[in-house]
DOLUMMI-807941 format. One record per residue: z, y, x of N, C-alpha, C in turn; residue in one letter. Coordinates in steps of 0.2 Angstrom, whole numbers, plus 5000, padded with zeros to 4 digits. Atoms other than C-alpha are relative to their C-alpha. Layout:
REM DOLUMMI-807941
((Z, Y, X), (Z, Y, X), (Z, Y, X), A)
...
This chain:
REM DOLUMMI-807941
((4998, 5007, 4994), (5463, 5402, 5206), (5005, 5004, 5005), M)
((4993, 4996, 4995), (5482, 5409, 5213), (5000, 4997, 5005), A)
((4997, 5000, 4992), (5482, 5399, 5228), (4997, 5004, 5003), W)
((5004, 4995, 4996), (5468, 5410, 5234), (5005, 5007, 5002), T)
((4996, 4994, 4999), (5481, 5424, 5234), (5006, 5000, 5006), K)
((4996, 5002, 4996), (5490, 5416, 5247), (4996, 4999, 5006), N)
((5006, 4999, 4993), (5474, 5416, 5260), (5004, 5006, 5005), V)
((4999, 4995, 4995), (5475, 5426, 5275), (4995, 5004, 5000), D)
((5003, 4994, 5003), (5468, 5442, 5270), (4993, 5000, 5005), P)
((5004, 5000, 4993), (5456, 5441, 5286), (4996, 4996, 4997), I)
((5004, 5006, 5000), (5447, 5425, 5280), (4997, 5000, 4990), I)
((5002, 5000, 5007), (5449, 5429, 5260), (4993, 5003, 4997), K)
((5005, 4998, 5003), (5435, 5438, 5257), (4995, 4995, 5003), E)
((5005, 5005, 4996), (5423, 5426, 5267), (5003, 4993, 4992), H)
((4999, 5005, 5004), (5432, 5413, 5254), (4998, 5002, 4994), L)
((5002, 4997, 5003), (5428, 5424, 5242), (4992, 4999, 4997), D)
((5007, 4999, 5000), (5410, 5424, 5244), (4995, 4993, 4999), L)
((4999, 5007, 5000), (5411, 5405, 5246), (4999, 4996, 4994), Q)
((5001, 5001, 5004), (5416, 5403, 5231), (4995, 5001, 4995), V)
((5003, 4998, 5003), (5406, 5412, 5222), (4994, 4999, 4999), K)
((5007, 5003, 4999), (5390, 5406, 5229), (5001, 4993, 4998), E)
((5000, 5006, 5004), (5396, 5388, 5225), (4999, 5000, 4993), A)
((4999, 4999, 5007), (5399, 5393, 5207), (4993, 5002, 4997), A)
((5005, 5000, 5004), (5380, 5396, 5205), (4997, 4994, 5000), K)
((5001, 5007, 5004), (5380, 5377, 5205), (5003, 4995, 4997), F)
((4993, 5003, 5006), (5393, 5374, 5193), (4996, 4996, 4996), R)
((5003, 5006, 5003), (5380, 5363, 5182), (5000, 4995, 5003), N)
((5003, 5008, 4994), (5376, 5351, 5197), (5008, 4998, 5003), S)
((4994, 5004, 4999), (5393, 5349, 5201), (5005, 4998, 4996), Y)
((4996, 5002, 5003), (5402, 5348, 5187), (4997, 4992, 4996), L)
((5004, 5006, 5001), (5389, 5331, 5183), (5003, 4995, 5005), K)
((4998, 5008, 4994), (5396, 5321, 5198), (5004, 4999, 4998), S)
((4993, 5005, 5002), (5410, 5309, 5197), (5004, 5004, 5003), K)
((4996, 4998, 4997), (5419, 5319, 5208), (5000, 5010, 5002), N)
((5002, 4992, 4998), (5417, 5338, 5206), (5003, 5005, 5004), P)
((4996, 4996, 4997), (5428, 5347, 5217), (4998, 4997, 5008), A)
((5003, 5001, 4994), (5420, 5335, 5231), (4994, 5002, 5000), S)
((5006, 4998, 5001), (5403, 5341, 5225), (4999, 5007, 5001), A)
((4995, 4992, 4999), (5411, 5359, 5227), (4999, 5000, 5006), Q)
((4997, 4998, 4994), (5414, 5358, 5243), (4991, 4997, 5004), I)
((5008, 5002, 4997), (5397, 5349, 5249), (4994, 5006, 5000), W)
((5004, 4992, 5002), (5387, 5365, 5238), (5002, 5004, 5006), I)
((4999, 4994, 4994), (5398, 5376, 5250), (4999, 4999, 5007), A)
((5002, 5003, 4995), (5395, 5366, 5264), (4994, 5002, 5003), I)
((5009, 5000, 4999), (5376, 5366, 5262), (4998, 5009, 5000), A)
((5001, 4994, 4999), (5377, 5386, 5260), (5001, 5002, 5007), N)
((5000, 4998, 4991), (5385, 5387, 5277), (4995, 5000, 5002), I)
((5007, 5002, 4996), (5372, 5378, 5284), (4993, 5002, 4999), S)
((5005, 4995, 5002), (5358, 5387, 5277), (5002, 5007, 5004), K)
((4997, 4993, 4993), (5367, 5403, 5285), (5000, 4998, 5005), H)
((4998, 5002, 4993), (5370, 5395, 5300), (4992, 5000, 5002), I)
((5007, 5005, 4999), (5351, 5387, 5301), (4995, 5007, 5003), F)
((5004, 4994, 4998), (5344, 5406, 5298), (5002, 5006, 5005), S)
((4999, 4996, 4993), (5355, 5416, 5311), (4997, 4996, 5005), L)
((5004, 5003, 4994), (5349, 5402, 5323), (4993, 5001, 5000), E)
((5009, 4998, 4998), (5330, 5406, 5320), (5001, 5009, 5002), L)
((5000, 4994, 4999), (5337, 5425, 5320), (5001, 5001, 5008), K)
((4996, 5000, 4993), (5346, 5421, 5338), (4993, 4998, 5004), I)
((5006, 5002, 4994), (5330, 5411, 5344), (4995, 5005, 5003), K)
((5006, 4993, 5000), (5317, 5426, 5341), (5003, 5004, 5004), Y)
((4996, 4997, 4995), (5329, 5438, 5348), (5000, 4999, 5007), L)
((4998, 5002, 4994), (5331, 5427, 5364), (4993, 5000, 5001), E)
((5008, 5000, 4999), (5313, 5426, 5364), (4998, 5007, 5004), G)
((5001, 4993, 4998), (5312, 5444, 5365), (5001, 5003, 5006), V)
((4998, 4998, 4995), (5322, 5447, 5377), (4999, 4998, 5006), V)
((5004, 5004, 4994), (5315, 5434, 5390), (4995, 5004, 5001), R)
((5006, 4999, 5000), (5299, 5441, 5384), (5002, 5007, 5007), D)
((4997, 4995, 4994), (5307, 5459, 5392), (5001, 4999, 5006), V)
((4998, 5002, 4992), (5314, 5452, 5406), (4994, 4999, 5006), N)
((5004, 5001, 4997), (5300, 5445, 5411), (4994, 5005, 5003), D)
((5003, 4997, 4996), (5290, 5460, 5412), (5001, 5006, 5004), R)
((4999, 4995, 4995), (5301, 5470, 5421), (5001, 4996, 5004), L)
((5000, 5004, 4995), (5302, 5458, 5433), (4991, 5000, 5004), L)
((5006, 5002, 5000), (5284, 5456, 5434), (4998, 5008, 5005), R)
((5001, 4995, 4996), (5283, 5476, 5438), (5004, 5002, 5003), A)
((4996, 4998, 4993), (5296, 5478, 5450), (5001, 4992, 5006), T)
((5002, 5004, 4996), (5290, 5462, 5459), (4999, 5004, 5008), E)
((5003, 4997, 4993), (5281, 5472, 5473), (5006, 5003, 5002), K)
((4994, 4995, 4995), (5290, 5479, 5488), (4999, 5006, 5001), K)
((5002, 4993, 5001), (5294, 5495, 5490), (4995, 5002, 5006), P)
((5007, 4999, 4996), (5281, 5495, 5506), (4993, 4999, 4995), E)
((5002, 4999, 5002), (5269, 5493, 5494), (4999, 5002, 4994), E)
((5001, 4995, 5004), (5273, 5505, 5481), (4999, 5006, 5003), I)
((5003, 4994, 4998), (5273, 5517, 5493), (4993, 4998, 5004), L)
((5009, 5000, 4997), (5257, 5511, 5502), (4994, 5003, 4993), K)
((5005, 4999, 5006), (5249, 5513, 5482), (5002, 5007, 4999), E)
((4999, 4994, 5000), (5258, 5530, 5482), (4997, 5006, 5003), L)
((5003, 4994, 4995), (5251, 5538, 5498), (4991, 4998, 4999), E)
((5006, 5001, 5002), (5235, 5530, 5491), (4997, 5005, 4995), K)
((5001, 4996, 5006), (5234, 5540, 5476), (5000, 5007, 5002), E)
((4999, 4994, 4997), (5241, 5556, 5485), (4993, 5000, 5003), A)
((5008, 4999, 4998), (5224, 5554, 5495), (4996, 5001, 4995), R)
((5006, 4999, 5003), (5213, 5551, 5482), (5000, 5009, 4995), E)
((5000, 4995, 5004), (5222, 5565, 5473), (4997, 5009, 5003), T)
((5002, 4997, 4994), (5219, 5576, 5489), (4992, 5002, 4999), K)
((5008, 5000, 5000), (5200, 5571, 5489), (4998, 5005, 4995), K)
((5003, 4996, 5007), (5199, 5579, 5471), (5002, 5006, 5002), E)
((5001, 4992, 5001), (5205, 5595, 5474), (4997, 5002, 5005), V)
((5004, 4995, 4996), (5195, 5598, 5489), (4994, 5000, 4997), R)
((5007, 5002, 5003), (5179, 5591, 5479), (5002, 5009, 4997), K)
((4999, 4995, 5004), (5185, 5605, 5467), (5001, 5007, 5002), I)
((5002, 4994, 4995), (5187, 5619, 5480), (4994, 5001, 5002), K)
((5009, 5000, 4996), (5171, 5616, 5488), (4996, 5001, 4993), G)
((5005, 4996, 5004), (5162, 5617, 5474), (5002, 5006, 4994), S)
((4998, 4992, 5000), (5172, 5632, 5469), (4996, 5007, 5002), L)
((5003, 4996, 4994), (5167, 5640, 5483), (4994, 5003, 5001), R)
((5007, 4999, 5002), (5151, 5637, 5481), (4997, 5003, 4994), K)
((5001, 4996, 5008), (5149, 5644, 5463), (5004, 5007, 5002), T)
((4997, 4995, 4997), (5159, 5659, 5472), (4994, 5003, 5003), L)
((5007, 4996, 4996), (5144, 5662, 5485), (4996, 5003, 4996), K)
((5007, 4997, 5003), (5130, 5662, 5472), (5003, 5007, 4996), K)
((4998, 4992, 5005), (5140, 5678, 5463), (5001, 5005, 5007), F)
């Protein structure tokens, strides 16, 4: 195809790919009353199929991003004061546990 030599190099690779994909259905479009038109419709169908596949992938990724965003929002919904109270509570509980360990250690050492 001599005319494809004059196509912009940026799209030439894509054009060649579409021609190659449409050629897979050569037997079908040659049986048409207008093979050139049928070949174009086959190329359009191939592109449409590819776009549909990409849209499915995009929707999936959008769902994943939305889910991650929701989880992050839930994790950061707490006010700084609430987070501080939780940290203080954990610190008190840790202190209590340390005291218990120290106390039981003293009792154990007194036995000896």
